N, C-alpha and C positions, 0 to 999 in steps of 0.2 A: 571580561568582554569589553571590547572597545566601543566608544561612542561613534556612531555613524553620522557623518556631516553632509550626506547627500541631501540636496534641497527637496523638500516635500512638496507635492502637488496633487493633482487629481489623476489617478492611475486607472486606466481601463483594464480590468482584469481579463486575462485570456479566457474566453468562455468555453465551457464544455456544454452547458445547456443554455446560457444566456449571457448578454453583456451585463457588466456590473462595475460601477465606478467606486473607488475607494481613495482615501487620502494616503499617499505614499510616494516613494521615489519613482522615477521613470522605469518602465519595464526594462529588465536586464540589469538593474542596479539594486534589486531587493536583496536584503540579508536576513538572517535569522533574528536580528535586532528588530527590524521592521515587522517581521512575521509574528514575533511575540506580542506586538502591540495591536494586532488586528482584533476587531470586535468579536465577541462571542454572539454571533447573530444567527446561528443555526446552519451556516454554510461551512463547507470544508475547504480550507485554503492550504495550498502547497506552493513552495517555490522550487523551481528547477533551473539551475544555472542562472539564478538571479531574476527569473521571470515568475510572476505571480499567476497561479491558476486557481480556479474555483469550481466546486461541484455543489449542487443543491441536494436536498434530501433524496435518498435512493428509494426505489420501490420496495414494497413488502417482500417480493420474491427475492430481490437482491439481499435483503437482510435475513431472509430465511436461509439462504445459502451460507452467509457468514455464520449464522447460528449453527449450521451443520458442521462447519469447520471447528467451532468451539466444542460441540458435542463429540465429534469423532476423533479429533486430534488434540484440541486444547485441554479438555478435562482429563482424558486418559494420560496425557503426557505429564500433567502436574501430579496426578495421583501416583504415578510411577517414579516421580522425582527426576524426570528427564529434562525438564525445563519449564519455562514460563511463556505465556502468550498474552497478546493484547489485540484489541480491535480499535478501529477509528471511532471517535476522535482520539488520536494519540500522535504526539510529535516524534518523528524519527529524524534526527539531525545528522547529516553526513559531512557538511562543511558549512562555512559561513554563508554560502549561497544556495544550499540545497536542504530542504526540509519537506518531508512528505508525511502523509497520514494513511498508511495502508489499511485495507479492509481487515486483514488478519496478518499477524506476524508471530513467529516463534523464535525463541532464543534458548539455546542449550544451557543447562543448569550451571555448568562451569564458567559460562561467560556472562551470566546475569548481573552479578555485582559490578562487573567492569562496564557494562553497557547502560544499565538502568540507574541513573543518578540525576540529581538536580531536576526532577520533574519530567525528564525526557529520556528517550532512548538515544544514546550518543554513539553512533557507529552502526555497522551492518548487522541486522538480525540474520539468523541462519536460514530463515524462510520468510518470504514476503508473498502474500496472496492478494490479488486484485480481482474483483468480480466486475465484469464489464457491464455497462449500461448503454442504452441506445444512444445517449448523447455523447459518449466517449469519442474523442477525436483520435483517429488512428495515428497521426503524426505526434500528438501530445503523449499518447500512451507509449510510443516508441522512445520518446525522450525520457520518460520516466524509467522505462526498462534500462536504457543506456546509463542513466544516472545511478540506478541500483547496481549495475555491473561495475561502474567506476568505483562505487562505494564498497564493493566487495561482498555483495549478497550472493551466497553460493547457489541458492535455489529460488527461482522466481516463477510464480504460477499466475496464469490468467484463466479465469473461468468464464466461458461464454454461455450464459443462460439461454440464448436464442437457439443454439445448436446442441445444448446440453453436453458440451465437450470441454476439454481442459488441455491447456498447453503448459508444459514445464520447460523452463529455460535453465540450463546449467552453466555455471561460470567456468570458462576455460581461457586461460591466459588473459584474464582481465576483461573478457567480453562474453556476451551470450551469442551462441551460434543459432542454428535452426532449432526450434523447440521440438520436444517429443510430444506428439499429439495422442490424446486418449478420448475414446468415445464413452457414452453413458454406461455401456455394459461392462466396461473394463474396471480393473482394480489397480491402483498405483501403490508403490512403496517409495517413500522419500528417503534420501540419504541421511537427513538429520533425524528422521523418525522411522528407521527401518523396521522396527518391531510393531508399527501401527499401520498396517495396510488400510487403504481407504478405497471403498467402493464408490465410484463416481456417481452412481445412481443414488446413493445415500444423500448426496448434497441436495437433491431435488425432491426426494420422496416425501409425500405428505403435505407439500405446500398448499395452503388453502387458496392462494391466488397466484397464478403464474404469469400475470400480466407483466410485460417488460417495461 
């Protein structure tokens, strides 16, 4: 890994929930070298095209949904030897200027050793899932999707707890087109986990607090 010589200063993080200043290079010049040096302060930091973004602690309902992905896709997939999964905080590195921490990701078994090394996921998972929060900025989420498409993620999911719906984006010719939309009463089957159908209602069922 090369040493970055960009002059460090006070960087205002692109907010999803709030403004936040950190020591670092100017926005647009962040690299994974700088990202690796960020403090473990309870916030989740990502860089997209050299720009630093931050989210604070998610809601209990958000984490319940992530837990449902673990229960209904993650655990069964490992038990069957289909692949491995991770949840944030986890570093997924696509390039020197792109590092994200998805809510949930899945990697097929035959690709695991190739991608998971030196403490990080280095390359495109087979599935990336993001659970939306009220503070998510539409433009910033679009940039993350576009970056995942450039990085080669075949399936990208956004879960909207407010409408209890789910959008699946499929990679076609290096880009995501219009998503396939699913409502709470429907069941989906993913290309990377075709034998594990997922009832969308199961993502929300039983949550003790559904405050967004």
